[in-house]
N, C-alpha and C positions, 0 to 999 in steps of 0.2 A: 434501404437500411440507414437507422439513424444512430446518433451518437449515444443513445440509451445503452446500447450494447457495450460500449466503451465505459461508461459510467458504471455499468453492473460490474465489470471486471475490476475496476479500481476500488470500488466500494466492497467487494466480496471479502467477507472475513472467514478466515480458516477456522475451523472447530474441531476437526479431527483427521486422523490419517491411519492407514493400516498397511501392513506388508509382511514379507516372510523373509527369512534369512537362515543360513545354515551354520551350525555351531560345531565345534569339535566333539567327538563322541564322548570324551571324558567329562564335558561340561554338562551333558545331559543326565544329571544326577543331583539328588537332594541328600544332604546330611542332617541328621536329626540328633537332638540332645538325649533321646531315649530310644527304645525299641520302636521300630526296626533298624535303627542307627543310620543306614543309608539304602536309598531305593533308586534304581535306574529308571530314567524317565524318557524312554524311547518307544518305538512301535513294538519292540518285543518285551516290554515290561510285564512280568508275571502278574497275573490276576492277584494271587495270594500276597505279593509285596504291595500292589495298590490298595487292597483291602486293609493291610495293617497301617498303610500311610494315612487312609481315611480314618482309622480307628484313633491315630495319635492327635487328629485335629479335634477341634471342638465341635458342638452340636450343629454349628452354622457352617461346618467344613473349612474353617479357617485356623492357620497356625501363625502364631505371632513371630516376628522376626528373631526374637531372642531364643527361640526354640528350634531354629533350623540355620542351615547355612548352604549356599550355592556358589558355584564358581563362574557365574555368568558375567562377563564383561561387555556392558552395554556399548561402551565407547568403541572398543576395538572391533566388535561385531558390525558397527555401523547403525545399529538400531536407534541409538540416541540421536545421531545427527539426522536420521531420516525423520524421526519423530519431531525434532526441532524444526525442520524445514517445513513439515506439514502443519504444525500449530502456530508458528510464528510468521511464516510468509515474509513479508517485507520488514516486519519488526525484528527479523533475524540479523538486521544490520547492527543494531545496538545491544541486542540481548541474546542469551542462549538459555538452555534448559539444563537443570541438574536434576538427576534422578536419585531418589531415597528409596530403598527397599522398604515395603510396609508389611506385607505378609504373604503366606502361601495359601492357595485356595484349592481344595479338592472336592469336586462335586461328582457325585454317583447319579445313577438313573433316577429321575423324578425331582432332582434339586437343581437350583439355578444360582448363578452368581449373585451374592446379595448386594444391595445397594451400598455404596461406599461413602461414608461421612468423611468430609474433609474439612480443615481449617480454612479461614479467609486467606491465609498466607500461601496456601497451595494453589498453584497455577492450573494443574490438571492431573491427569493419571495416565499411567502406561500399564497395559496388560501384556504379559508375555506367556503364551500358552505352550506347553510342551507337546511334542508329537505322539502322545499317548492315545491309542485307539479309542475313539468314541464317536457318537453321532448326537446331533443336536447341540444345545448350548449356544446357539448364535446370539450376538449382541446387536442391538439397533441403537445407534447414536443419532440424535435429532438436534437441529438448531435452526429454528424459524422454519422455512419450507424445505430446508436441505434434509437429507436422510442418508446414512450409510449403514449397511447390513454386513457385519463381520461375521464370517463362519470359520472358526479356528479348527473345526473337525476336518476341514479340507486339507489342512497341513499333514494331518495323521495318514492320509492316503496318497500323498504325493510321492513321486518316485524317489526324491531324496529323503532317506530315513532320518536325517539329522536336521531336517527343516523345522523350524519353529515359527510361528506367526505372532504378531504383534499389533496392537491397537491402542492408540493414543488419542485423548480427547480433552478439551478444555472442561474446567469445572462448571461453565455456565452452559455446557451442552447436557441435554437429557439422555440418560442411558437406561435401556431396558434389555434384560437378558433372559432368553428362553430357558426352559429346563433341559437338562441332559437326557437323551432318550435312552442310550445305552453306553456301557464302558464308563470311564472316569475322564473328567476333564481336570487337568492339574495346570494351574496358572499361578504365575508371580505377579504381584501388583506393586507399583511403584508410585510414590507421590512425585509430581514434577514441580520444581521451583524455577521462577524466573530470575535470572541473575544478569547483570550488566557483562558485557563483553568488551574486552579491552582492545582487541584486534579484529578488523573487518577485512576479508578477502574480497577483492574486485570481482573475482569469478562467481562468488556466491551472489553478490548483488545484482550482477547481470543476468543470472540465470532467472530471477524473479521478474525481469522485464520481457520475458518472452511471451506469456500470456497476452500482455498488452500489444506486443508487436504483432501477434497472430490477429488481433482484432483490427488493427490499423490495415494490415494486409487485405482483410475482408472488406473493409470500407473503402478502400482504394480501388479494388476490383469492381465495386458497384457503381455503375455509371449514374445512378440516380442520387448518389451521395455528393452534395455540393457540386453539381455538374459543371458550374462555371467558375468553380475555385472558391476559396475563403480561408477561413482560419478557425482553430479549435482552440478554446482558452480553458484553463483549469486553475483555480486558485491554489496556493501552496498549502499542503497539508500538514506542514511541520512549521515550528516557530524557529526563527533564525535571528541571531543577534543584530540589533540595530547599531550603526555607527555612532560613536561618541561625538564625532565631528566630521562634517561634509566639507571637502575643500572645493571652493567655488570653480576652481580650474579643473577639476576632475569629478564632476557630479555623478558619472557613471560608475565610479568605482565601487560603491555600496552594492549596487545590483550585481557587478560581477563577481563580487566576494560572496554573495548569496549563491550565484550559479556553481561556484566552485565547491560550495559546502552541502549541496543538494544531498538528501538522504531519503531513505524510505520510498514511499509511493512517488515523491516528487522525483527523485533519481530515476526511478523505473520508467516514469511517463517520459521524461526528458530524453533518456537513452532509447527508449522504444521509437519516439517520434523521429529522433536523429537517424536511427537505423532505417526507418521507413522513408528517409529523405524528405522529411517535412520541416527542416530547419527550425527546431525549437528555439525560443529566446526566453529568458527571465526578463520580465517587464514590470512595470508599476501602472496602476490605475488610480488617476485622481479624479474626483467628482467635485466640480466647482460650479455650483448652481448659479451664482451671481454672473458667471461668465457663460451662462447658457450651455452647459455641456460637460461631458465625461471624457476624459482624455487618456489615451495610452502612450506611455512615455518610456524611455530607456535610461532616464537619469533620476535622481532624487533631487527635488527643489529643496532648498536649505535656507530660503528668506533673505538671501543676499544677492545683489546683482553684480556685474563685473567691476563696478566701482567701490565694491565692499560697503555699499549703503543698503539700507532696508528696502525691500521691495513691498509695495502695498497690493492691495486686492488687484487692482487693474494691472499691475506689473505682472502678477502671477497669471493672469489669464492670457496675457501676451506671451509669456515664456512657455505655457503649455500650448498654444497654437503654433508657436515657432518651432518647439522641439518634439512635439507629439502629433498624434493623429486622434481627431475627434471621433469617438465611437458611439456617442449618444448625445442627441440634442434634447434640450429641455425647453419648455414654455413656461414663463413666470406669470402669475396674476399680476396685472398692473397695479391692482388695489393693495395687495398684501405682499407682494414680491415672493410669494410661495410657489413651488412648483406644482403644476396641475396636469402636465403631460410630459411624457418622455418617449422619445423616438429612438431606438437603438439600431445600429447599422445591422443589415440582415446578413452579411457574409462573415460575421464573427459569432460562433456558437459556443456558448459557455456550458461546460459539463456540469458546473455548479456556480452559483452566483459569485462574482468576484469579491463580494464583501464577506464571504465565507473564509477568505485567506487568513491563515494563522500567523502570518507575518505582515505586520503593518508599520511602516515607518511614518512617523508623525513630523510635520513641518510647522514651525511657528513664524507668523508674519504679522506686521502691524495693520490695523484698519483705522482710517481716518474718516471723519465725518465733517467734510467742508473744511472751514478754518479751524475747527475745534480738534484738540488733541483727541486722538482715538484710543484704542485698546489692542492688545495682542490677541490674535486669533490663531487657530490651528487648521491644518488640512491634512487628512490620512490618505497615505498612498498604500494601496493593496497590492502585495506583490503576487504575480501570477506566472504561469508558463504558456505561451501562445505558440502553436505549430501551424505552419502554412500548408494548405491543401491545394495542389495545383488543379487546373481544370481537367475534366475527364480526358480530353484529347491530348493532354500533355503529361499523363502519368506513364512512367516509363515501365512500372511493374517490377522495377529492380529494387529489392528490399535486402538490405545486408544483415548479417548475423549480429545480434546485439553483443556477442562475445568479441567481435572484431571492431565495432564502430567506435570512433573517437571524435570528440568534438574539436572543431577547427573554426576559429572566429572568422576567418574569411567567409565561409559559406553562410554562417549565421547573420553575419553583419551586412549582407547586400542591401538590406533595408533595416531601418532602426526598429520598426515595430512589426515586422514580419510580413509586410506587403510588398509586392513587386508587379511586374507586368503580367505574371502568370495568374494573379489572383484577382478575381473581378472585384471592381469597385463599385459599390452601390450607394454611394454618397448621395446621389439624386433622388434616392428612394425615400428621404425623410419628409419630402413634402413641404419643406419650409425653404427660406432663403439662406440657409447657412451653409451652402455647398462651398464657398470659399474657404471655410474654416476646416473643411474635410481634407486635411492635406495629407498626401502621401509622405511618408518619412524620406524617401530620397529626394522629393521636392524641398523638404526642409533643409536637407543638407546642402542643396545648391544655394539656398539662401544664406547659409552661413558663410 
């Protein structure tokens, strides 16, 4: 089993959702501004009333919201929250959905739900179908290779006579409806608008980490997955604020601030990895070709040394070797000083390239040329999350519930960059003489 399964879960985009719920009997009714005035919309709805309701609609079976009224409360019924969870997923941390009633649809035998035109400002659509007895009229929603078939006629034959069905989908999803075969399908349609949320509940965020935790559980149970141990890394998928100033006495503070501010898929991955016992850490990747390598560090370099003097390029390389771990060796062309070969460590697997990180902290430092004055240069630090995978014979199989797991610095900080004796070190697999630079973070601590 490979990490591609984990990547698929992290990249999966929600596009639709469906469900059922029970409404009070007095809610299953529509009020009109003209004859037949009001019509009950339950399993026992009279055929004559449904025919008169269909006659009050236009040729396409639609009735504008100005011509009718309903007493359906999407919020108290739980439908709106369920649709929000289905369509937003991890984005529900910062946003929610607002529903705006659009129209009433009444389709009889041979007719289908018409295509709905929406404005660019509308995020999606919600269809709520009353339990009026009918057959046919199913709706297919597609997005890429994913497909969902929604059959609202099933609610009409459910034991609960007050059960309605709902279907929500994003605007970028493709929708296709089949004709009604018998009876009447009566449906309310709502426009869904994306709005910012002011308060986020921890419980809601943690629930979105469960699918990721399930994948971790499968991977850890597979003896062929990193059998000698290793690490999994993922670039941050959200942008976080860079520090205005970095204190040279506390260069790790900006990284810790990011960890505390994690949100969305970053938070879910960190939480799931922690619950799986993988000791996740937020770290930074620097690639410094002139010092022949890419380094994983737990701090932000700021261009100053302990004496508050500028560090040059050589100092930078020494600092990265001292405080970090070399995860990639490079070979330079002696004629052009350009990189012509890279050799990454094999025990660190990236779900995406670390250069895809949405959060990059830039450091400025001077470059000198012999006795001549030099110029200012910059180096980018890509923020990532790294989780440690123990060897197969040291996996306990104990996985906590994401609802209960909490971060403790003591566990995560056993080593600075997520390596310890449990994880295999393949530093000598690079095939060069750079083994001395492949330092374990704990060894770096001893040197300090």
